[in-house]
C-alpha positions as CSV (number, residue, x, y, z in Angstrom):
1,X,15.5,-17.8,-0.2
2,X,14.0,-20.2,2.2
3,X,16.5,-19.5,5.0
4,X,15.4,-16.3,6.8
5,X,18.2,-13.9,7.8
6,X,17.9,-11.5,10.7
7,X,16.8,-8.6,8.5
8,X,14.3,-10.8,6.8
9,X,12.9,-12.0,10.1
10,X,12.5,-8.4,11.2
11,X,10.6,-7.7,7.9
12,X,8.4,-10.8,8.3
13,X,7.5,-9.7,11.8
14,X,6.6,-6.2,10.5
15,X,4.4,-7.7,7.8
16,X,2.7,-10.0,10.2
17,X,2.0,-7.1,12.6
18,X,0.5,-5.0,9.7
19,X,-1.7,-8.0,8.7
20,X,-2.9,-8.7,12.2
21,X,-3.6,-5.1,13.0
22,X,-5.3,-4.4,9.6
23,X,-2.8,-1.5,9.0
24,X,-3.2,-1.2,5.2
25,X,-0.8,1.8,5.0
26,X,2.0,-0.1,6.8
27,X,1.5,-3.2,4.7
28,X,1.5,-1.2,1.5
29,X,4.7,0.6,2.5
30,X,6.4,-2.8,3.0
31,X,5.1,-4.2,-0.2
32,X,6.0,-1.0,-2.2
33,X,9.7,-1.6,-1.5
34,X,9.6,-4.5,-3.9
35,X,7.8,-2.8,-6.7
36,X,10.8,-2.4,-8.9
37,X,11.9,-6.0,-8.8
38,X,8.4,-7.2,-9.3
39,X,8.1,-4.9,-12.3
40,X,11.2,-6.4,-13.9
41,X,9.8,-9.9,-13.2
42,X,6.5,-9.1,-14.8
43,X,8.2,-7.5,-17.8
44,X,10.3,-10.6,-18.4
45,X,7.1,-12.7,-18.2
46,X,5.0,-10.4,-20.5
47,X,7.4,-8.5,-22.7
48,X,5.4,-5.3,-22.1
49,X,6.4,-2.4,-19.8
50,X,2.8,-1.2,-19.6
51,X,1.3,-4.6,-18.9
52,X,4.0,-5.2,-16.3
53,X,2.9,-2.0,-14.5
54,X,-0.8,-3.2,-14.5
55,X,0.3,-6.6,-13.1
56,X,2.4,-5.1,-10.3
57,X,-0.6,-3.1,-9.3
58,X,-2.8,-6.2,-9.4
59,X,-0.1,-8.1,-7.4
60,X,0.0,-5.5,-4.6
61,X,-3.8,-5.4,-4.5
62,X,-4.1,-9.2,-4.4
63,X,-1.4,-9.3,-1.6
64,X,-3.5,-7.0,0.6
65,X,-6.7,-8.8,-0.1
66,X,-5.1,-12.2,0.5
67,X,-3.0,-11.0,3.4
68,X,-4.4,-13.7,5.7
69,X,-2.5,-16.2,3.6
70,X,0.8,-14.8,4.7
71,X,1.8,-16.6,7.9
72,X,5.5,-15.8,8.0
73,X,6.7,-19.2,7.1
74,X,8.3,-17.9,3.9
75,X,10.0,-14.6,3.1
76,X,7.7,-11.7,2.2
77,X,9.2,-11.2,-1.2
78,X,8.9,-14.9,-2.0
79,X,5.2,-14.6,-1.2
80,X,4.9,-11.5,-3.5
81,X,6.7,-13.3,-6.3
82,X,4.2,-16.2,-6.0
83,X,1.3,-13.8,-6.4
84,X,3.0,-11.9,-9.3
85,X,3.9,-15.1,-11.2
86,X,0.4,-16.5,-10.9
87,X,-1.1,-13.1,-12.0
88,X,1.2,-13.2,-15.1
89,X,0.4,-16.8,-15.9
90,X,-3.3,-15.9,-15.8
91,X,-2.7,-12.9,-18.1
92,X,-0.7,-15.0,-20.5
93,X,-3.7,-17.4,-20.9
94,X,-5.6,-14.6,-22.7
95,X,-2.8,-12.8,-24.4
96,X,-0.7,-13.3,-27.5
97,X,3.0,-13.5,-27.2
98,X,5.0,-10.4,-27.8
99,X,7.1,-10.3,-31.0
100,X,9.8,-8.4,-32.9
101,X,9.6,-8.1,-36.7
102,X,11.8,-11.2,-37.3
103,X,9.2,-13.2,-35.5
104,X,6.5,-12.1,-37.9
105,X,6.0,-14.7,-40.8
106,X,6.9,-12.2,-43.5
107,X,10.1,-12.3,-45.7
108,X,12.7,-9.7,-45.0
109,X,12.7,-7.2,-47.9
110,X,14.2,-4.0,-49.1
111,X,11.8,-3.5,-51.9
112,X,10.8,0.2,-52.4
113,X,7.5,1.1,-50.7
114,X,5.8,4.5,-50.3
115,X,5.3,3.7,-46.6
116,X,6.4,0.9,-44.3
117,X,4.0,-1.9,-43.5
118,X,2.6,-0.5,-40.2
119,X,1.0,-3.1,-38.0
120,X,0.2,-1.4,-34.7
121,X,-2.3,-4.2,-34.0
122,X,0.5,-6.7,-33.5
123,X,1.6,-7.2,-29.8
124,X,5.1,-5.9,-30.2
125,X,7.8,-6.5,-27.6
126,X,8.6,-3.3,-25.8
127,X,12.0,-2.0,-24.8
128,X,12.7,-1.4,-21.1
129,X,14.3,1.8,-19.9
130,X,17.4,1.4,-17.8
131,X,16.4,4.0,-15.3
132,X,13.8,1.5,-14.0
133,X,16.5,-1.1,-13.4
134,X,18.7,1.1,-11.2
135,X,18.1,1.8,-7.5
136,X,16.8,5.1,-6.5
137,X,18.6,5.4,-3.1
138,X,21.2,3.8,-0.9
139,X,21.4,0.1,-1.6
140,X,21.2,-0.8,2.1
141,X,17.8,0.9,2.3
142,X,16.4,-0.9,-0.8
143,X,15.8,-4.7,-0.8
144,X,15.3,-4.5,-4.5
145,X,18.7,-2.8,-5.2
146,X,19.8,-5.8,-7.2
147,X,22.1,-6.1,-10.2
148,X,20.0,-6.9,-13.3
149,X,22.5,-8.5,-15.7
150,X,22.2,-7.9,-19.4
151,X,21.8,-11.5,-20.4
152,X,18.4,-11.7,-18.6
153,X,17.0,-8.4,-19.7
154,X,18.3,-7.7,-23.2
155,X,16.0,-7.8,-26.2
156,X,17.5,-11.0,-27.6
157,X,16.6,-12.8,-24.4
158,X,13.2,-11.3,-24.2
159,X,12.4,-12.1,-27.8
160,X,13.6,-15.7,-27.3
161,X,11.7,-16.3,-24.0
162,X,8.4,-15.3,-25.7
163,X,8.6,-18.6,-27.6
164,X,8.3,-20.6,-24.3
165,X,5.0,-21.8,-23.0
166,X,4.0,-19.6,-20.0
167,X,4.8,-22.2,-17.3
168,X,8.2,-23.0,-18.9
169,X,8.8,-19.2,-19.1
170,X,8.1,-18.8,-15.4
171,X,10.4,-21.6,-14.4
172,X,13.2,-20.4,-16.6
173,X,12.9,-16.8,-15.2
174,X,12.7,-17.9,-11.6
175,X,15.6,-20.2,-11.9
176,X,18.0,-18.4,-14.2
177,X,17.1,-14.7,-13.8
178,X,15.8,-14.5,-10.2
179,X,18.1,-17.2,-9.0
180,X,15.7,-19.5,-7.1
181,X,16.4,-23.2,-6.5
182,X,14.4,-25.8,-8.3
183,X,12.8,-26.8,-5.0
184,X,11.6,-23.3,-4.3
185,X,10.2,-23.0,-7.8
186,X,8.4,-26.3,-7.5
187,X,6.8,-25.2,-4.2
188,X,5.8,-21.8,-5.7
189,X,4.2,-23.4,-8.8
190,X,2.8,-26.4,-7.0
191,X,4.8,-28.8,-9.2
192,X,7.0,-31.8,-8.5
193,X,10.7,-31.3,-8.5
194,X,11.3,-33.7,-11.5
195,X,8.6,-31.8,-13.5
196,X,10.3,-28.5,-12.8
197,X,13.7,-29.8,-13.8
198,X,12.3,-31.4,-17.0
199,X,10.5,-28.1,-17.9
200,X,13.7,-26.2,-17.3
201,X,15.7,-28.5,-19.5
202,X,13.2,-28.0,-22.4
203,X,13.1,-24.2,-21.8
204,X,16.9,-24.0,-22.0
205,X,17.0,-26.1,-25.1
206,X,14.5,-23.7,-26.8
207,X,16.5,-20.7,-25.7
208,X,19.7,-22.1,-27.2
209,X,17.9,-22.5,-30.5
210,X,16.4,-19.1,-30.4
211,X,19.2,-16.9,-29.1
212,X,21.8,-15.4,-31.5
213,X,24.7,-17.9,-32.2
214,X,27.2,-16.1,-30.0
215,X,24.8,-15.0,-27.3
216,X,25.7,-17.8,-24.9
217,X,29.3,-16.9,-25.0
218,X,28.8,-13.3,-23.8
219,X,30.1,-12.4,-20.3
220,X,27.5,-11.1,-17.8
221,X,27.3,-7.3,-17.8
222,X,25.2,-4.6,-16.3
223,X,26.0,-1.7,-18.7
224,X,27.4,-1.1,-22.2
225,X,31.2,-1.6,-22.4
226,X,33.6,1.1,-23.5
227,X,33.9,-0.5,-26.9
228,X,30.1,-0.5,-27.3
229,X,30.0,3.2,-26.4
230,X,32.5,4.0,-29.0
231,X,30.5,2.2,-31.7
232,X,27.3,3.9,-30.5
233,X,29.0,7.3,-30.9
234,X,30.1,6.4,-34.4
235,X,26.5,5.2,-35.2
236,X,25.1,8.5,-33.9
237,X,27.6,10.6,-35.8
238,X,26.9,8.8,-39.1
239,X,23.2,9.3,-38.6
240,X,23.6,13.1,-37.9
241,X,25.8,13.4,-41.0
242,X,23.3,11.4,-43.0
243,X,26.3,9.2,-44.0
244,X,24.9,5.9,-45.1
245,X,28.3,4.5,-46.1
246,X,29.8,5.2,-42.7
247,X,26.7,3.7,-41.0
248,X,26.7,0.5,-43.0
249,X,30.4,0.1,-42.5
250,X,29.6,-0.3,-38.8
251,X,27.4,-3.3,-39.5
252,X,28.3,-7.0,-39.5
253,X,27.8,-8.7,-42.8
254,X,24.8,-10.7,-41.3
255,X,23.4,-7.7,-39.4
256,X,19.6,-7.3,-39.0
257,X,17.6,-4.1,-38.7
258,X,13.9,-4.0,-37.8
259,X,11.5,-1.2,-37.1
260,X,8.5,-2.0,-35.0
261,X,5.6,-1.4,-35.5
262,X,6.6,-1.8,-39.1
263,X,6.1,-5.5,-39.9
264,X,9.2,-5.9,-41.9
265,X,12.9,-6.3,-41.3
266,X,16.2,-6.2,-43.2
267,X,18.5,-9.2,-43.2
268,X,22.2,-8.5,-43.9
269,X,24.4,-5.5,-44.5
270,X,23.7,-5.6,-48.3
271,X,19.9,-5.4,-47.7
272,X,20.3,-2.5,-45.2
273,X,22.6,-0.6,-47.6
274,X,20.0,-1.1,-50.4
275,X,17.4,0.4,-48.0
276,X,19.5,3.5,-47.5
277,X,20.1,3.7,-51.3
278,X,16.3,3.8,-51.8
279,X,15.5,6.0,-48.8
280,X,18.5,8.1,-47.8
281,X,18.9,8.9,-44.2
282,X,18.1,12.6,-44.8
283,X,15.0,11.7,-47.0
284,X,12.5,13.2,-44.4
285,X,14.8,15.8,-42.9
286,X,17.8,16.2,-40.5
287,X,18.6,14.1,-37.4
288,X,20.0,14.7,-34.0
289,X,20.8,11.8,-31.7
290,X,20.6,11.5,-28.0
291,X,22.6,8.7,-26.2
292,X,20.7,6.5,-23.8
293,X,20.4,2.9,-22.7
294,X,17.6,0.3,-22.9
295,X,17.6,-3.3,-21.7
296,X,21.2,-2.8,-20.6
297,X,22.1,-2.2,-24.3
298,X,23.6,0.8,-26.0
299,X,20.8,2.9,-27.5
300,X,20.3,6.2,-29.2
301,X,17.1,8.3,-29.5
302,X,16.6,9.8,-32.9
303,X,15.1,13.3,-33.3
304,X,13.9,14.4,-36.7
305,X,13.6,17.9,-37.9
306,X,11.4,17.5,-40.9
307,X,11.8,19.6,-44.0
308,X,10.1,22.9,-43.3
309,X,10.1,22.4,-39.6
310,X,12.3,24.2,-37.1
311,X,12.2,21.7,-34.2
312,X,13.8,18.3,-33.8
313,X,11.0,15.9,-32.6
314,X,11.4,12.4,-31.1
315,X,11.2,9.9,-34.0
316,X,12.5,6.6,-32.6
317,X,14.7,4.7,-30.2
318,X,17.5,2.6,-31.7
319,X,18.7,-0.3,-29.5
320,X,21.9,-1.8,-30.7
321,X,23.4,-5.3,-30.2
322,X,27.2,-5.1,-30.8
323,X,29.6,-8.0,-31.2
324,X,33.3,-7.7,-31.6
325,X,33.1,-4.0,-32.3
326,X,30.4,-4.3,-35.0
327,X,26.7,-3.8,-35.0
328,X,24.9,-7.2,-35.2
329,X,21.4,-5.9,-34.8
330,X,19.4,-2.6,-34.6
331,X,15.9,-2.5,-33.4
332,X,14.3,0.9,-34.1
333,X,11.2,1.4,-31.9
334,X,8.6,4.1,-32.8
335,X,7.5,6.6,-30.1
336,X,4.3,4.7,-29.7
337,X,6.3,2.0,-27.9
338,X,8.3,4.4,-25.7
339,X,5.6,5.7,-23.3
340,X,7.6,5.0,-20.1
341,X,10.9,6.3,-21.4
342,X,12.2,9.5,-19.9
343,X,13.0,11.0,-23.3
344,X,12.3,14.7,-24.1
345,X,9.7,15.0,-26.9
346,X,11.8,17.7,-28.6
347,X,15.4,18.9,-28.8
């Protein structure tokens, strides 16, 4: 990113002109073009879509207030990333890491309970809607029209990265997700090159230990595969028919199912089957499912028509991790964690 291309030189000149003239509107229009990729970066750092939006707003405000610090010696997006990364590091100093239920120190259980163990006070990892990952116009007009590959945005990656210290997290994201060189990262974070490489090695070691066993073998992808879409369709059909046997047949033997903000999770097909024996799928009413995508993974929104009601209302979002044609993990998010998803409230 240190080598400026002709289009980049043109942009740097436009930014410098806006800075020198004090043209806030022109500066804001140039910075706004990078909102989407800054939002993804802040989400990776923080694990929260809502916090990412706040930090992007803070980044753009800091950029304007600190505009005199941009002298055109680096690319404009590099300068914005520096501001955003430092803002995220400051935020992480005062925030708890985001988690999914398997990160909570409670045993997996399928014991009968009148209600799940709701824990809205826990900082849960939030899913990311795919419509925020895709360009909104012609790619040649959007500098942020980048391909966000699944391995750097899926839930398994986000959950694992939360276990890294903030600076290691920033280094890993900038190197492996954004694609910067170690020298560029060292310059941004005001670190030595050996210290960046050492931190990156430790971060990658932690990620290998935290990611699912076969996660490192997956090929890069930007959307669910045809095979995954077939499994998703079978998952949705089983739910709508309230067919627990068909649903559990789609699961790997070591599948996991968690339901944030409920602070519990179910480990293994047998435990999940036992859950459905205790609480049948149709226990609270009938379901309709709506296909969608989140974190570049196949997903289905669940709509429940409760007994005595005439309307199907949004009940949850199920995000699936599929391996070799079987479901390895389901994370079922409650509507409270879906504020930025473009899902209709009723069907």
